[in-house]
N, C-alpha and C positions, 0 to 999 in steps of 0.2 A: 074438492079442489086438491091439487097435488101438493102445493105448499101453502100452509096457513099460518099467519102470524097473529098472535093475540096478545095485547097489552104489553108490547115490547117497549120498555123504558130504559133510559141510561143517563146517568149524571156523572160529570167529572168535576170534582172539587166543588160540589154544590151547584154547578151550572148544568142545566138540563140540555142534553144533546138529543134525546129522543123522548117524546111525550106520549106514552101509551099507544104505540103504533099498532094498528090492525090492518092486515092486508092479505089477500088471496092471490095466488098465482096458479094458473092452469097448466096442466102437463103440455109440454111442447111450446109454451108461450115464450116470447122474447120481451122482457120487461126492462125498461130503463128507469133508474132512479136519477132524476134530473133536478138540479138546484145549485145555488151559489155555494161557495166555500163556507163551511161551518153550519150547513143546514141539517146535517145528520145522515146524509146518504151513505157515506163510507162507513160510518159507525154501524148503521143498520146492516150493511152487507157483511161486515166483519162479525156481527152477532149471528147472522145466518150461517156463516162459515164456521163458527165456533172459535174464532180468534179473539173475540171479546165476549164477556158475559153480560147478560141483561141484569138490571137491578133486581134484587130479590122481591121487592114490593113495587107495584103489584106483580103477582106471580105470572111470569110470561109463559107463553106456549109457542113453540116452533114445531109445527106438525108437518112431517114429510110423508105423504101417503098414509096419514093417520098415526104415524109414530112420532112421539114427542122427542125432539133432539136436544132439549135444553141441557140435560146432564150428560150428553154424549160428547166426548172430546173431538176436536177438529179432525184428527187423523182417522177417526172411525165414521165420519159422516159421508164419505164417498162423494166428495165434491171436487170438481176440477176448478182451480183458481188461477187466474192470470192477473198480475199486477202491472202497474205502470213501468216499473223496472223489469227487465227481462228475466233476471235471476237465473241465468244459465250458468252452468259450471264451465269456467274458462278453459280448464284442462281436459275437458271431454269433447269429443266430436259431436256433431249434430245428432247422429244416430244414437250415440251413447247417452246424450242428454234425454232423449225421448225414452230410451230403454230404462233409464234410471227410475223413472216413475213407476214403471211396470214391476221392476224388481222390488221396489218398496211395498207394492201391493201384493207381493208374493205370487206373481204370475209364474207359471211353469216355464222353465228356461227354454224349452223347445218351442213355446208359443210366442216368445218375445220377438225374434227376428221378423217373423211374418207380420206382426202387428206394427212394428216400427216401419216396415216397408209400406204398409197401408197408409200410415199417417204421413209419411214423406210424400207419397203420391197425392194424398188429399190436399196438402199445402203446396204442391208443385215444387218441391225441393229435393226430389230424389237424386238429382245430380250433385247435391251439396252435402250428402250424407257424411262424408269423411272430412269435411272442413270443421274448423273450430270457430266458436262464436265471433272472435275478433276479425275473422275473414269474411263475415257477413255484414250486410247493411242493417240498419236499425229495423226496417220493415221485415227483413228476413229473420232476424233474431226474434221478433215478436211472433212471427208465424211458427217458429220452433217452440216458443213458450206455449203457444196455443195448442200445438200438436201434442206436446208433453202433457198438458192438462186433459186433453180429450182421449189420449191413448188408453187409459185404464177403464174406459166406458163409464164415466161418472154418472151419478144420478142427476146432477145439475152442473151447469157451468156458471161460475161467478167471475165477472170481469170488473176490476177496479181501475177505471180510467186507463185502459190498456193502450190507448193511442196518443195520449197527451204528450209523450216525449218525442213524437215523430213530426216531421215537417208537414205542411198542409196538404201537399199533393199525395204523399205516401199515406197520410191519414185517410184521405178520401178513398184511395184505392183499397186500403186494408179494411175499412169499415164495410165496404161493399162485399169483400171476400168473407168477412165474419158473418154477415147476414146470409150469404149463400151457403156457407158451411152449416149454420144453425138450421136453415130451412131444409137442407139435405139430410142432416142427422136427426132433426126434430127433437133436439135436446132442450130441455127447459133451461132458459138462460136469463140471468139478471146482470145488467151492466150499469155501473155508476159512471155518470158523466156530468160535466157542467156545460157541455156543448149542445145547444138546442138542435143544431143541424144534424149532428151525429145521432141524437136520440130520435129525431123525426125520420131519419133514413132507415134505421135498423129496427126500431121497436114496433111490436104489435100494440103495446100499451105503454104509456109514459106515466110515471108517478112523480108529480112535481112536489118537491119538498121545500119547506121554509121554516126555519127556527124549530126544528125537531118535530114538525108535524107534516102530515100530508095535506097539501093545499088543494090539490085536485088530481084526479087520475082519469085517463081515458085514451082513446086512440089519438094519434097525431092530429088528425082532422078535427076531432072533437075539441081538443085543447086549443087549436088555432082559431076555430070558428066560434067556439062557445066558451071562452074563459069565464070562470065564475068570480074572479077578483082582479083587481088592478095588478097585483103581483104576477099572476099567471099570464095576464094579457101582455105585460111588458117583458116577461122572461121568455115566453115562447113566441118568437117573432118580434117585430117592431110594432108599436102601437102609439097612435096619437090619442091622448087623453083630453077629453073635453068636459068641462064642468058647466052644469046648468047655472042659470042666473041665481038660483037660491043658494048656490055654493056648496050644496050637499050631494046632489045627484051627479054621478060620473057616467060618462059614456065614452066608448073608444071606437076608433076607426082605423083600419089597417092602411098603411101608406099607399098601397096599390088600389084602394077603393076611393081615395080622394081624387076628384076629377079636376083637370085643368080646363076651366071654362073658356079662357081666351086671354089675350093681352088687354091691358087697361085701355079703355076707350072703344073696344070692339062692341058690336051689337050683342054678342053672347054674354060679355062681361057685365052688361047693364041689367041682366035678369035679376029679379027680386031675390032669388035664392043663392046669389053669388056673393062672395066676400072678397074684398080687395086686399092685396098684400104686395110685398116685394121679395124678390129672390135674394136670399142670403148666400146660398152656396149650391153649386151643381157638381155632382160627382158621377163620372161615367164608370159603370161597373160591368161593361160588356153587354149583357142581355138587357140591362135596365140603366136608366139615369136616375139617381136619387137627388131630389131637389128639396132644399130647405127654404121654407117660405115664412116670413114674418107678417102676420096679418095686421092691417091698419087698426082694426077693432079687435083687441085681444081680451075682451071681457070673458070669453069662454075658455080661452087657452092659457090665460095668465102670461107668465114670462116665457112659456115654452113655444117655440116655433112649430109649424106643421111640417111633416115630412110627406112628400109625394114620391112615388116610384112609377116612372113612366117607361114604357117599352122602348128599347133601343137607344140610339144616340140622339141627343137633343141639342144641336148646335145653335138652335134659335133661342135658347134660354141662357141668361148670364146674370151674375150678381148685380143687384141694383135695379133690375128690370121690374116694372110694375105689371101685375097680372091679376087675374081673378080666379078663384077656385070655388068648387062646389062640393059640399059634403052631403051626399045622398042620405036621407033619413033611413032608408031601408038597410043601409050598410052599417048603421050605428049599433054597437054592442053595449048593453047595460052592464055596468061593472059595480062591484061591491067596493065602496070607497075605503072600507076598513081593511081590505085586502091589499 
């Protein structure tokens, strides 16, 4: 493996932030650390970058292509890092901001203008080279920060929630650009995010973290279709959780897999495998309508209503309407209640 982490632990004032993390990242892979605030994902990224140190016990290893980086300072690890804040120098032009990183890495002066030009072309900002950061949009500034990180040809690219300060439309555009850039350059990349959609769009593999531990890792499809715990099931996408009568066994079903059998009183609704309920809420989201249904018999769902996601616009459904739904047994996912 290109990057191997072994026994990486970290505590702050006696509180465990990371609990003996072990993880491998392949060369050219795009990995996302995904999880809620406080799960340890940013701390783990900062330890990889050399901006934080792991606890001395157990003795951690951070192996990059076989070389242990634990005692190597951040400036000597040859990583490109992009943070949420753009961290551009306001008194420098776009071109000078990119060139600065090369100067710090002791690039030959004659080679710098050509490399800056390459990076400006790569991020489609060649016509903005002589502008200052305040003259650019937030998305453009983050593109410059990305170009500056990539310019010295780093061994890895580390992204710490780089899009969270941007509005939704710009985020969507820029994450697609980041994925295209990473695929083109084939640079090993780790990105921290709390946004499941972001992770599912860009990552080859997602590492879901919770309370300082890796809860599950896998491709976006693996995590969505085969979550190992309730935490993963509810964090990666939406999930209806159903408890068996014994109160211990949990199963989940995605909202798009719940079937609308028909309106109350219809022949379809009378089938033995249907459950009656009432619509609490309908939300039109463009490509789907999300419907919240409260079952008449809530033994299995407790106080939680069921979510359905139906294709397109459903003007035939409204709050208070009685209907019947079907939960296909083949669509149920077994979940670890402890998760």
